[in-house]
MARGUMI-696217 format. One record per residue (C-alpha): x, y, z; residue number from 1. Coordinates in pm, 1 decimal, padded with zeros to 6 digits. Example, Ala and Ser with C-alpha at 12.3 -4.5 7.8 and 13.67 -1.06 7.14 Angstrom:
BEGIN
         x         y         z    i
   01230.0  -00450.0   00780.0    1
   01367.0  -00106.0   00714.0    2
# end
This chain:
BEGIN
         x         y         z    i
   11779.2   12092.4   11003.7    1
   12064.7   12162.9   11244.2    2
   12340.0   11931.7   11214.7    3
   12566.8   12055.3   11503.2    4
   12653.5   11737.7   11669.2    5
   12954.4   11676.2   11900.9    6
   13140.2   11440.4   11687.6    7
   13119.5   11197.7   11402.1    8
   12985.8   10904.2   11626.6    9
   12677.2   11117.8   11701.7   10
   12636.4   11190.2   11331.2   11
   12644.5   10809.7   11252.2   12
   12415.3   10746.7   11552.5   13
   12169.3   11005.6   11417.5   14
   12187.8   10848.9   11066.0   15
   12126.5   10505.2   11200.4   16
   11818.0   10620.3   11403.1   17
   11668.1   10772.8   11091.8   18
   11726.4   10471.4   10908.7   19
   11571.0   10245.8   11155.7   20
   11267.1   10472.5   11180.7   21
   11219.2   10479.9   10802.3   22
   11258.4   10101.4   10772.3   23
   10994.6   10056.2   11045.8   24
   10749.0   10300.2   10881.0   25
   10810.4   10127.6   10537.4   26
   10748.6   09785.6   10686.6   27
   10418.2   09903.2   10851.9   28
   10316.5   10077.3   10525.0   29
   10427.7   09839.2   10251.5   30
   10439.4   09507.3   10452.2   31
   10163.2   09521.6   10719.7   32
   09936.2   09780.3   10533.0   33
   09915.9   09975.2   10870.6   34
   10094.2   10307.7   10857.9   35
   10141.8   10481.8   11190.6   36
   10264.3   10815.2   11066.4   37
   10140.8   11073.6   10822.4   38
   10309.2   11098.5   10480.9   39
   10436.2   11451.0   10573.3   40
   10609.2   11317.8   10877.9   41
   10754.6   11036.3   10673.2   42
   10874.8   11280.5   10394.8   43
   11041.4   11481.9   10676.2   44
   11242.9   11181.0   10803.3   45
   11360.9   11083.3   10448.9   46
   11466.5   11444.8   10381.4   47
   11659.3   11456.6   10700.2   48
   11844.7   11141.0   10608.7   49
   11914.0   11261.7   10259.1   50
   12060.0   11578.0   10378.7   51
   12291.2   11404.9   10623.7   52
   12407.0   11132.9   10371.9   53
   12478.1   11421.4   10120.1   54
   12697.8   11585.0   10378.1   55
   12862.9   11270.8   10503.8   56
   12867.1   11045.0   10179.1   57
   13135.2   10806.9   10355.0   58
   12836.3   10674.6   10590.9   59
   12619.7   10577.2   10296.0   60
   12528.7   10202.6   10288.7   61
   12374.3   09983.7   10014.3   62
   12100.6   09903.6   10278.7   63
   11998.8   10254.3   10352.4   64
   11636.5   10346.4   10258.8   65
   11784.7   10627.8   10039.6   66
   11976.1   10376.8   09808.1   67
   11671.4   10188.6   09647.0   68
   11701.3   10387.1   09315.5   69
   12002.8   10553.6   09166.9   70
   12208.2   10273.6   09029.6   71
   12337.2   10321.6   08668.9   72
   12177.4   10121.2   08392.7   73
   12354.7   09786.7   08299.3   74
   12437.1   09658.4   07958.8   75
   12315.5   09313.6   08016.7   76
   12196.2   09071.8   08298.6   77
   12447.3   08801.4   08431.8   78
   12337.6   08463.4   08526.7   79
   12369.9   08334.7   08891.6   80
   12288.7   07991.8   09052.2   81
   12030.1   07979.5   09333.4   82
   12115.7   07827.4   09657.3   83
   11828.8   07581.0   09635.9   84
   11639.5   07497.4   09306.1   85
   11314.4   07673.9   09239.0   86
   11128.0   07395.7   09088.8   87
   10798.1   07445.5   08915.0   88
   10472.7   07305.3   09060.3   89
   10259.0   07020.1   08920.0   90
   09912.7   07153.6   08826.3   91
   09574.0   07009.8   08916.6   92
   09257.2   07127.4   08734.9   93
   08991.0   06937.8   08942.8   94
   08911.7   06816.0   09285.6   95
   08968.2   06448.8   09166.9   96
   09331.0   06542.8   09095.0   97
   09382.4   06712.6   09431.1   98
   09257.5   06392.5   09616.7   99
   09482.1   06180.3   09392.9  100
   09774.2   06424.1   09502.5  101
   09669.3   06343.3   09863.7  102
   09675.8   05980.6   09805.3  103
   10028.5   05993.8   09634.6  104
   10161.4   06166.6   09958.3  105
   09982.8   05916.5   10183.3  106
   10144.2   05627.0   09994.6  107
   10493.2   05768.0   10055.2  108
   10445.8   05862.6   10435.3  109
   10148.6   05627.0   10543.3  110
   10003.5   05661.6   10899.1  111
   10118.5   06010.5   10958.0  112
   09884.6   06313.6   11042.3  113
   09877.9   06543.1   10735.9  114
   09822.2   06916.3   10750.2  115
   09804.3   07132.9   10441.9  116
   09898.7   07495.7   10396.9  117
   09679.8   07655.2   10133.6  118
   09810.0   07981.5   09963.8  119
   09701.1   08206.9   09691.1  120
   09908.7   08156.5   09373.6  121
   10009.4   08500.1   09269.4  122
   10022.4   08569.5   08910.6  123
   10353.8   08739.9   08891.7  124
   10721.8   08683.5   08833.9  125
   10904.6   08432.4   09062.0  126
   11223.6   08579.0   09219.4  127
   11496.3   08448.2   09461.1  128
   11653.5   08692.6   09717.1  129
   11981.8   08638.1   09901.8  130
   12048.6   08819.0   10234.2  131
   12382.8   08795.1   10412.0  132
   12411.3   08906.9   10777.9  133
   12075.6   09055.0   10726.3  134
   12154.3   09276.2   10417.6  135
   11992.0   09229.2   10078.8  136
   12292.3   09126.8   09849.7  137
   12142.9   08958.2   09548.9  138
   11813.8   08910.7   09346.2  139
   11743.1   08698.5   09066.9  140
   11474.3   08576.0   08844.0  141
   11351.2   08194.5   08852.5  142
   11521.8   08126.2   08511.7  143
   11541.3   07752.7   08449.7  144
   11502.8   07673.0   08832.2  145
   11865.4   07613.2   08904.1  146
   12012.8   07951.3   08763.6  147
   11828.7   08288.4   08702.0  148
   11920.8   08635.8   08582.9  149
   12059.2   08870.3   08840.0  150
   11839.1   09179.4   08870.6  151
   11940.0   09295.5   09220.9  152
   11928.2   09675.6   09133.0  153
   11578.9   09636.6   09006.0  154
   11448.6   09442.7   09285.8  155
   11585.6   09706.3   09528.3  156
   11333.7   09957.7   09407.9  157
   11044.0   09728.3   09528.2  158
   10964.8   09887.1   09858.2  159
   10804.6   09562.5   10004.5  160
   11138.4   09387.7   09965.5  161
   11352.8   09494.9   10270.5  162
   11701.5   09618.5   10221.1  163
   11795.6   09517.6   10582.3  164
   11619.3   09262.2   10803.1  165
   11538.1   09348.5   11163.2  166
   11453.8   09166.2   11478.3  167
   11657.8   08911.8   11667.8  168
   11831.1   08588.8   11553.8  169
   11885.7   08703.0   11190.4  170
   12042.0   08415.1   10995.7  171
   12413.5   08461.2   10860.1  172
   12270.9   08368.3   10504.6  173
   11924.3   08309.7   10384.3  174
   11759.5   08282.1   10037.0  175
   11394.0   08357.5   10011.0  176
   11158.9   08289.7   09727.5  177
   10852.0   08495.1   09623.9  178
   10670.6   08656.6   09356.2  179
   10692.7   09026.2   09229.9  180
   10363.4   09161.8   09097.4  181
   10180.5   09464.6   08972.0  182
   09850.0   09545.7   09166.5  183
   09540.9   09572.3   08971.3  184
   09487.3   09935.9   09055.8  185
   09855.0   10024.6   08962.5  186
   09819.1   09840.5   08624.9  187
   09512.2   10035.1   08546.6  188
   09702.5   10361.5   08601.1  189
   10000.8   10242.1   08421.4  190
   09805.7   10162.6   08111.7  191
   09621.0   10502.9   08132.7  192
   09952.4   10679.8   08129.0  193
   10091.2   10469.8   07850.2  194
   09778.6   10540.3   07648.1  195
   09829.9   10909.1   07701.4  196
   10176.2   10892.2   07577.3  197
   10067.5   10683.4   07272.0  198
   10278.4   10374.2   07391.7  199
   10167.7   10028.9   07345.9  200
   09951.5   09874.2   07654.0  201
   10039.9   09590.7   07861.3  202
   09820.1   09287.8   07801.4  203
   09789.3   09197.6   08187.0  204
   09944.9   09282.6   08523.8  205
   10183.0   08980.2   08490.6  206
   10337.0   09121.7   08156.5  207
   10389.6   09456.2   08322.2  208
   10571.4   09313.1   08625.0  209
   10791.2   09102.2   08431.5  210
   10877.6   09382.7   08192.5  211
   10948.8   09598.4   08478.3  212
   11190.8   09367.7   08647.4  213
   11389.6   09314.9   08342.9  214
   11458.0   09674.6   08258.8  215
   11824.6   09744.1   08224.3  216
   11757.0   10084.9   08387.9  217
   11629.7   10039.0   08755.5  218
   11487.9   10394.7   08745.4  219
   11229.4   10269.7   08503.3  220
   11163.6   09961.2   08724.3  221
   11105.2   10221.2   09010.1  222
   10817.1   10400.6   08822.1  223
   10622.0   10078.5   08789.7  224
   10514.9   10046.3   09163.7  225
   10589.6   09684.7   09201.5  226
   10483.6   09486.5   09503.5  227
   10594.6   09135.0   09647.7  228
   10486.0   08832.9   09867.5  229
   10746.4   08594.0   09997.9  230
   10632.9   08231.5   10042.6  231
   10947.5   08023.3   10127.7  232
   11314.9   08022.6   10243.6  233
   11635.8   07815.9   10247.9  234
   11857.5   07857.2   10554.8  235
   12225.3   07754.5   10508.3  236
   12270.7   07716.6   10877.1  237
   12080.4   07708.8   11196.5  238
   11709.7   07800.2   11232.2  239
   11551.2   07444.2   11275.4  240
   11193.4   07483.8   11187.2  241
   10937.4   07198.7   11172.8  242
   10646.5   07349.8   10988.8  243
   10611.8   07562.3   10691.8  244
   10363.1   07804.9   10881.5  245
   10652.3   07852.8   11144.0  246
   10884.7   07962.4   10873.4  247
   10618.5   08208.9   10727.2  248
   10570.0   08371.8   11069.9  249
   10943.2   08389.4   11118.4  250
   10968.9   08570.0   10777.8  251
   10702.2   08816.7   10881.0  252
   10880.6   08909.6   11198.6  253
   11210.7   08988.1   11036.3  254
   11067.7   09214.2   10771.9  255
   10920.1   09006.3   10475.6  256
   10572.1   09057.4   10329.2  257
   10373.1   08733.7   10355.9  258
   10038.8   08680.7   10207.8  259
   09775.3   08743.8   10479.7  260
   09518.7   08471.4   10320.3  261
   09729.7   08159.7   10384.1  262
   09513.7   07911.5   10570.0  263
   09627.6   07587.9   10760.6  264
   09398.3   07299.9   10674.2  265
   09372.9   06972.3   10860.0  266
   09308.1   06747.7   10557.0  267
   09264.3   06745.2   10186.0  268
   08884.0   06813.0   10198.5  269
   08935.1   07125.4   10400.7  270
   09199.9   07252.9   10158.6  271
   08977.9   07169.7   09861.0  272
   08697.9   07385.9   10024.7  273
   08932.8   07660.8   10058.1  274
   09034.2   07641.3   09703.0  275
   08666.3   07648.1   09596.6  276
   08595.0   07965.8   09803.0  277
   08860.0   08160.9   09624.5  278
   08747.9   08091.9   09271.4  279
   08471.0   08367.7   09360.1  280
   08659.6   08549.8   09621.2  281
   08957.7   08625.3   09396.8  282
   08792.5   08926.2   09235.4  283
   08803.6   09108.6   09583.2  284
   09179.6   09109.0   09576.6  285
   09384.8   09408.7   09433.4  286
   09612.1   09160.2   09263.6  287
   09571.0   08868.4   09009.3  288
   09581.4   08511.8   09131.9  289
   09555.9   08232.0   08896.9  290
   09484.5   07940.8   09149.0  291
   09579.3   07818.3   09498.6  292
   09899.1   07623.5   09608.3  293
   09855.5   07315.6   09857.4  294
   10164.3   07249.2   10051.9  295
   10245.8   06980.4   10307.8  296
   10307.8   07171.7   10627.6  297
   10551.2   06942.7   10788.1  298
   10914.6   07017.0   10664.4  299
   11030.0   06664.7   10759.7  300
   10766.0   06513.4   10563.0  301
   10870.4   06722.6   10276.6  302
   11213.2   06588.3   10298.9  303
   11079.8   06239.4   10283.8  304
   10858.0   06316.1   09988.4  305
   11139.0   06476.9   09794.2  306
   11086.9   06604.9   09431.5  307
   11075.1   06460.4   09079.4  308
   11306.1   06640.1   08829.2  309
   11053.5   06920.6   08764.5  310
   10838.3   06960.3   09080.3  311
   10826.6   06889.2   09446.0  312
   10602.4   06597.1   09550.2  313
   10477.7   06780.4   09863.9  314
   10287.0   07058.2   09690.2  315
   10055.0   07111.9   09396.8  316
   09891.8   07400.3   09227.8  317
   09519.5   07391.2   09190.1  318
   09462.3   07621.5   08881.8  319
   09133.5   07807.2   08844.4  320
   08907.8   07736.1   08555.6  321
   09053.2   07890.9   08254.2  322
   08897.3   08156.9   08039.3  323
   08717.5   08008.7   07749.4  324
   08625.4   08167.1   07402.3  325
   08489.1   08031.0   07068.3  326
   08655.0   08068.1   06722.2  327
   08701.5   07882.8   06397.1  328
   08957.4   07622.1   06291.8  329
   09073.4   07755.5   05956.0  330
   09314.2   07467.3   05894.0  331
   09494.3   07175.9   06074.0  332
   09888.3   07142.9   05986.5  333
   10151.1   06922.7   06136.7  334
   10480.1   07045.8   06291.6  335
   10789.7   06829.7   06338.1  336
   10986.5   06844.9   06648.4  337
   11352.1   06776.9   06746.8  338
   11259.4   06421.5   06843.0  339
   11074.5   06355.6   06526.6  340
   10729.5   06406.4   06688.4  341
   10473.0   06504.1   06445.7  342
   10213.8   06725.7   06615.6  343
   09899.6   06832.0   06474.5  344
   09812.7   07217.8   06518.1  345
   09489.9   07414.7   06450.5  346
   09532.6   07723.6   06269.6  347
   09251.8   07958.9   06425.8  348
   09051.6   08284.9   06342.5  349
   09253.6   08531.4   06579.3  350
   09085.6   08558.7   06934.0  351
   09189.4   08742.1   07235.6  352
   09212.0   08522.3   07540.1  353
   09371.0   08558.0   07892.3  354
   09562.1   08876.4   07785.5  355
   09695.9   08774.9   07455.1  356
   09593.2   08696.0   07085.4  357
   09560.8   08327.4   06994.4  358
   09606.5   08213.1   06638.3  359
   09715.3   07858.9   06694.3  360
   09621.1   07578.6   06926.1  361
   09776.9   07242.9   06998.2  362
   09579.1   06939.6   06907.7  363
   09819.6   06696.6   07084.3  364
   09791.5   06401.9   06868.8  365
   09563.2   06185.0   06635.5  366
   09371.9   06003.7   06897.9  367
   09267.7   06343.5   07050.7  368
   09146.9   06486.9   06738.0  369
   08927.6   06172.4   06698.3  370
   08821.9   06193.1   07049.1  371
   08700.6   06537.6   07014.3  372
   08584.4   06501.7   06676.5  373
   08772.8   06809.7   06553.1  374
   08747.5   06905.2   06193.7  375
   08872.2   07179.6   05965.8  376
   08612.4   07455.4   05940.3  377
   08465.2   07359.4   06285.6  378
   08369.9   07632.4   06556.3  379
   08540.0   07535.1   06868.1  380
   08573.9   07624.8   07225.0  381
   08941.4   07707.7   07333.3  382
   09114.3   07787.6   07656.8  383
   09474.4   07834.5   07758.3  384
   09586.9   07511.8   07952.5  385
   09749.8   07631.9   08273.9  386
   09711.9   07988.4   08121.1  387
   10001.6   07916.7   07879.8  388
   09946.8   07659.7   07602.2  389
   09624.4   07733.8   07404.8  390
   09405.9   07403.0   07356.0  391
   09081.7   07307.2   07205.4  392
   08827.9   07204.9   07470.2  393
   08555.3   07097.1   07234.4  394
   08364.5   07142.7   06920.9  395
   08041.2   07340.4   06893.2  396
   07875.2   07095.4   06690.5  397
   07538.3   07273.4   06652.1  398
   07716.3   07527.8   06425.3  399
   07837.9   07281.2   06173.8  400
   07718.8   07354.3   05816.4  401
   07832.1   07025.4   05650.7  402
   08135.6   07182.7   05477.2  403
   08372.0   07073.2   05762.7  404
   08637.8   06827.4   05665.5  405
   08805.3   06552.2   05865.0  406
   09188.6   06548.4   05935.5  407
   09412.0   06274.3   05815.7  408
   09754.0   06235.9   05974.7  409
   09992.6   06235.7   05678.8  410
   10174.5   05909.1   05614.4  411
   10488.1   06099.7   05488.3  412
   10687.2   06375.9   05674.5  413
   10582.0   06721.9   05519.5  414
   10931.9   06849.5   05569.8  415
   11165.1   06548.6   05427.9  416
   10918.0   06305.5   05282.7  417
   11014.3   06024.3   05496.6  418
   10765.5   05784.4   05651.5  419
   10556.2   05894.5   05942.6  420
   10540.0   05600.3   06193.5  421
   10328.9   05542.9   06502.0  422
   10516.3   05314.7   06754.4  423
   10276.5   05044.0   06901.6  424
   10153.2   05158.5   07222.9  425
   10230.5   05533.4   07176.7  426
   09989.8   05806.7   07086.5  427
   10253.8   06017.1   06918.7  428
   10351.9   05959.9   06549.8  429
   10695.1   06029.0   06441.7  430
   10912.7   06101.7   06141.2  431
   11155.8   05810.1   06124.8  432
   11429.7   06013.0   05954.1  433
   11675.5   06145.1   06212.4  434
   11834.8   06361.7   05933.6  435
   11506.6   06531.7   05881.6  436
   11577.3   06897.6   05840.0  437
   11316.1   07008.2   06110.8  438
   11452.0   06753.6   06356.1  439
   11814.9   06875.3   06290.1  440
   11714.1   07231.3   06325.6  441
   11541.0   07157.6   06648.2  442
   11835.7   06967.3   06808.1  443
   12072.9   07229.7   06720.0  444
   11844.2   07512.3   06845.8  445
   11818.6   07319.4   07182.0  446
   12203.9   07256.9   07201.5  447
   12277.8   07620.0   07149.9  448
   12029.4   07749.6   07389.0  449
   12111.3   07937.6   07701.4  450
   12057.7   07637.4   07933.5  451
   12266.6   07412.0   07727.8  452
   12584.8   07531.3   07548.0  453
   12477.5   07893.7   07543.8  454
   12625.3   07968.5   07186.4  455
   12558.6   08331.4   07126.3  456
   12487.7   08436.6   06769.5  457
   12362.4   08099.9   06679.2  458
   11997.5   08209.6   06609.9  459
   11714.7   08032.7   06390.3  460
   11789.3   08227.9   06090.7  461
   12169.6   08098.2   06085.6  462
   12065.6   07753.2   06199.8  463
   11807.8   07732.9   05889.8  464
   12074.8   07831.0   05656.4  465
   12337.9   07594.1   05786.0  466
   12102.4   07314.7   05773.2  467
   11949.2   07394.8   05430.6  468
   12279.2   07421.9   05271.1  469
   12383.8   07098.2   05432.2  470
   12694.6   07249.5   05613.6  471
   12592.4   07086.8   05915.5  472
   12396.1   06763.5   05980.1  473
   12416.2   06730.2   06373.2  474
   12540.5   06918.0   06661.0  475
   12891.1   06781.8   06640.1  476
   12925.0   06965.5   06300.5  477
   12920.1   07294.8   06478.6  478
   13273.6   07236.4   06601.7  479
   13432.5   07178.9   06268.8  480
   13289.3   07507.9   06109.2  481
   13530.5   07699.2   05905.0  482
   13510.7   08090.1   05864.9  483
   13443.0   08038.9   05488.2  484
   13141.3   07824.6   05583.1  485
   12973.2   08114.5   05768.4  486
   13078.0   08393.4   05538.9  487
   12899.4   08230.9   05250.8  488
   12559.1   08266.3   05448.9  489
   12322.8   08552.4   05376.0  490
   12372.5   08865.5   05598.6  491
   12677.9   08699.6   05767.0  492
   12952.8   08968.0   05784.5  493
   13309.4   08853.5   05860.0  494
   13296.0   09013.7   06206.3  495
   12965.2   08807.8   06271.5  496
   13131.0   08508.3   06150.0  497
   13434.9   08560.7   06391.7  498
   13209.1   08627.7   06674.9  499
   13014.3   08304.2   06623.3  500
   13325.0   08093.6   06580.0  501
   13446.6   08246.4   06923.2  502
   13118.0   08172.8   07084.8  503
   13130.7   07792.6   06957.7  504
   13476.9   07779.3   07087.9  505
   13398.9   07922.6   07419.8  506
   13103.5   07673.5   07462.8  507
   13359.4   07399.1   07500.7  508
   13424.2   07508.0   07847.0  509
   13044.5   07467.9   07954.1  510
   12975.2   07220.7   08238.1  511
   12902.0   06863.6   08204.9  512
   12552.1   06925.4   08317.0  513
   12509.6   07184.9   08018.1  514
   12639.0   06923.3   07777.7  515
   12409.8   06646.1   07908.7  516
   12120.0   06872.2   07876.1  517
   12242.9   06976.7   07529.8  518
   12243.6   06623.1   07402.6  519
   11860.4   06634.0   07441.9  520
   11789.1   06288.1   07604.4  521
   11428.8   06255.2   07616.7  522
   11280.9   06370.2   07958.6  523
   11616.7   06479.7   08082.6  524
   11582.2   06847.5   08166.6  525
   11799.3   07116.3   08316.6  526
   11751.9   06988.1   08678.5  527
   11777.0   06628.5   08606.7  528
   12113.8   06704.2   08420.9  529
   12250.3   06864.4   08742.7  530
   12130.9   06581.0   08939.0  531
   12310.9   06331.1   08705.5  532
   12641.2   06515.5   08754.5  533
   12622.9   06468.0   09125.2  534
   12650.9   06103.2   09095.0  535
   12870.6   06081.3   08779.2  536
   13182.8   06288.8   08726.7  537
   13232.3   06224.5   08354.3  538
   13029.4   06159.2   08054.6  539
   13203.5   05832.9   08018.9  540
   13097.9   05704.5   08356.9  541
   12751.7   05818.2   08292.6  542
   12741.9   05635.0   07954.5  543
   12832.3   05301.0   08138.9  544
   12542.7   05332.3   08412.0  545
   12275.0   05052.8   08440.5  546
   11913.2   05096.0   08459.1  547
   11895.8   04944.5   08800.0  548
   12150.2   05210.7   08925.3  549
   11965.8   05503.3   08762.6  550
   11624.0   05392.6   08906.7  551
   11793.6   05413.2   09264.5  552
   11839.5   05792.7   09219.7  553
   11516.1   05919.3   09359.8  554
   11495.9   06233.2   09138.0  555
   11545.2   06030.7   08816.4  556
   11271.4   05767.2   08808.9  557
   11205.6   05478.6   08565.3  558
   11071.4   05683.2   08284.1  559
   11396.5   05893.3   08261.9  560
   11622.4   05596.5   08351.2  561
   11488.8   05396.2   08040.4  562
   11513.9   05697.8   07802.7  563
   11880.9   05735.1   07921.2  564
   11965.0   05364.4   07848.3  565
   11798.3   05382.7   07508.6  566
   11989.9   05692.2   07423.8  567
   12316.8   05556.4   07495.5  568
   12226.4   05236.3   07294.8  569
   12197.3   05449.7   06960.4  570
   12482.5   05410.6   06743.5  571
   12441.4   05752.0   06586.1  572
   12438.0   05919.4   06920.0  573
   12773.3   05745.8   07029.3  574
   12923.9   05857.0   06715.5  575
   12823.1   06233.8   06782.5  576
   12945.7   06213.8   07137.9  577
   13297.9   06088.9   07016.8  578
   13315.0   06362.5   06750.1  579
   13229.0   06600.0   07051.8  580
   13508.7   06461.7   07255.8  581
   13760.2   06499.4   06965.1  582
   13645.2   06873.3   06933.1  583
   13761.2   06910.4   07289.9  584
   13445.0   06983.0   07487.9  585
   13425.1   06916.0   07858.6  586
   13341.3   06560.6   07950.5  587
   13406.4   06605.9   08312.2  588
   13706.7   06494.9   08523.9  589
   13956.3   06256.9   08353.2  590
   13914.1   05875.0   08451.4  591
   14264.1   05860.8   08595.4  592
   14192.1   06168.9   08819.6  593
   13873.1   06002.6   08961.2  594
   14052.9   05675.3   09020.7  595
   14338.2   05856.7   09214.3  596
   14074.8   06068.0   09416.9  597
   13876.6   05729.4   09493.1  598
   14194.1   05574.6   09642.5  599
   14202.8   05832.9   09909.2  600
   13838.2   05873.2   09952.1  601
   13731.6   05684.4   10264.1  602
   13374.1   05644.4   10170.0  603
   13432.2   05546.1   09800.2  604
   13174.7   05308.9   09680.2  605
   12933.5   05356.1   10000.1  606
   12585.7   05432.6   09948.5  607
   12406.8   05644.1   10221.0  608
   12043.7   05739.8   10303.8  609
   11967.1   06049.0   10519.9  610
   11660.0   06054.0   10740.2  611
   11520.8   06288.4   11007.9  612
   11692.6   06630.6   11117.0  613
   12053.5   06643.3   11203.0  614
   12153.5   06904.8   11456.2  615
   12496.9   07007.5   11317.0  616
   12441.9   06978.4   10952.5  617
   12190.6   07068.9   10690.0  618
   12082.5   06809.3   10461.6  619
   12266.8   06948.5   10176.6  620
   12590.3   06995.9   10379.2  621
   12578.2   06634.3   10481.6  622
   12517.7   06526.0   10115.4  623
   12814.3   06742.2   10016.6  624
   13055.6   06602.6   10280.4  625
   12966.8   06239.7   10189.3  626
   13021.2   06321.2   09814.5  627
   13351.0   06471.0   09866.1  628
   13469.7   06166.3   10059.6  629
   13366.9   05939.4   09757.5  630
   13028.8   05820.0   09893.8  631
   12683.6   05871.1   09740.9  632
   12352.4   05968.1   09882.5  633
   12030.5   05840.7   09753.6  634
   11674.4   05924.7   09821.6  635
   11536.3   05556.3   09899.1  636
   11661.6   05270.2   10120.7  637
   11720.3   04949.8   09924.9  638
   11956.3   04629.4   09952.5  639
   12236.3   04840.5   09799.2  640
   12229.2   05092.5   10092.0  641
   12540.4   05067.7   10317.2  642
   12436.9   05323.5   10590.1  643
   12119.1   05505.2   10698.8  644
   12215.3   05816.6   10879.9  645
   11916.0   05883.9   11143.4  646
   11857.8   06238.1   11299.2  647
   11575.9   06350.5   11507.2  648
   11238.4   06223.4   11408.9  649
   11343.0   05971.7   11141.3  650
   11062.9   05872.7   10903.6  651
   10962.0   05555.4   10707.7  652
   11313.9   05523.1   10572.3  653
   11439.6   05419.7   10928.6  654
   11171.7   05143.2   10960.1  655
   11275.0   04990.6   10598.7  656
   11632.9   04994.8   10708.3  657
   11543.3   04799.6   11004.2  658
   11348.2   04538.5   10813.9  659
   11630.9   04501.4   10550.2  660
   11897.4   04480.4   10815.0  661
   12091.7   04789.8   10687.6  662
   12345.1   04951.1   10922.0  663
   12187.4   05253.2   11109.0  664
   12395.3   05516.1   11241.7  665
   12318.7   05849.6   11445.0  666
   12481.9   06183.0   11402.4  667
   12748.4   06113.8   11647.4  668
   12843.3   05793.7   11467.0  669
   12831.7   05979.8   11135.7  670
   13072.5   06242.9   11264.1  671
   13309.2   05977.5   11386.3  672
   13297.5   05805.9   11050.0  673
   13367.0   06123.0   10856.4  674
   13653.3   06227.6   11112.5  675
   13858.0   05920.7   10973.4  676
# end
């Protein structure tokens, strides 16, 4: 190839021309599955680009097609926060559950025309990709939905993921969400290669994909031939779409691979029929799907429907019937959880199911055992509920021999000997001793977990010894450990003890949301902990909250609210909190600082509800402004609401505000209010 160009401008122009041609061919090959050049021509273009970039390395950019692989291995992954939460989906296993979902939607947004988008549910690894000015800058795993592990270098090797977007009207910043997966054909080849090398085989394509994207060396990831589909996006500014299908069409135009089998349905019955069709058709695909996802098509309706702490109210996953196998119940034991719940568990003859070997299955509770009449020695049909947790479906009574034994729930805790009590109206039996070693172990494991206080080095083996030797009795004792306490433990060297003490000290700086989640208030997960800190700046402020106030927060709901109130009524919980305070943990902003801030915050104490689409603000930007000025945004209109900010196409909240006589302001009036 001759590189005798007039000047460096011509060289740079030639490099950009080659890059654009290669990007276009990549898009047609990996995204559209419609290549327009022979492999030899593509290889020639890539060879020319590599030669030019090697000769003029100052022109190499991260978005160049040559830069997908080549990053040095990393020692560990860092954690990053997603622009918008990646909530998990609620599951439905029957047509009745799908119709019930439809009724719930219609109850919140009555008398409105509903369209549903139905999409194959890819059995892969969920990822979030950030693009700034059209350039891929960050990729992360789903993680807990709020934060995930940054795996940018690995995701750059996935050729269906564009390094640079193309087309017109590219957003300044966008986060897209999708699934990275391994094709069935590639999975077969991968396992054949591993068998030849004498390496362990992957159980299923999902495990292969998950293992590939979490490699510390991106060169290994590149060898796994991963693929991807994108199914949603968050725009930080501009790009006002009204329908989900419009967003998907736009994403396709700017370079993303979107599943070609997404269908727009006019009602729930058409959506159900679509789901049923794919139970048989799924085998025709070259990738695994474990169900279909039904989503409300209107983005305005989605905003009105909102989300629970765990999942959006505007979508549901219709899981395909699970694989079922028969095996024998060798024994039924009980396990004690961190909340004292005593759960019966079946010990099974090992059986392979859905790509893994199952030896235990949850029996949920005593009532469930009686309802299914499960006995020790029974031959049972098992399946993975949602393809994750093994459960017993039914007993094969025809195979009984008469030697089977009925299970009796113990009246005493098998761990501490305390009474096992079943509260009236509940199906779960509980150990009444909060100092039960298994409960203490569970609470400390939860408190030290990554999503809570992230205390590195405090693993199960160390926790077991600390509890068994009665060195710690609750989570607050962690912050009063001495070096000698740790050195006395088995296999605990002085260096390890010092590192653990350093990690415990470092955890004091974790956020208020981390602390709230770490306290393990029943039903309060990672997302709801984050939600709580949007409304309450300190733990002291949160402690004083009323039931009525909590229920007003749309993402909380009565079940979580009641649990929070009950938690702060517990004397032992309050004692532990005071010890954590004395240890110096981050309880949020100081009360005096908050009081001073509120003196200058013009919206202090005012409660807002947003409805419709604002022209100059995203919903999250408007919320942030109101919060910074001392106000609070709730999800529903009530007598406590001070203002309803109405944008274009306001929903049912607008009508409710009119009925209650709440002050309704438009976007212009809202700007005037915050300008003060």
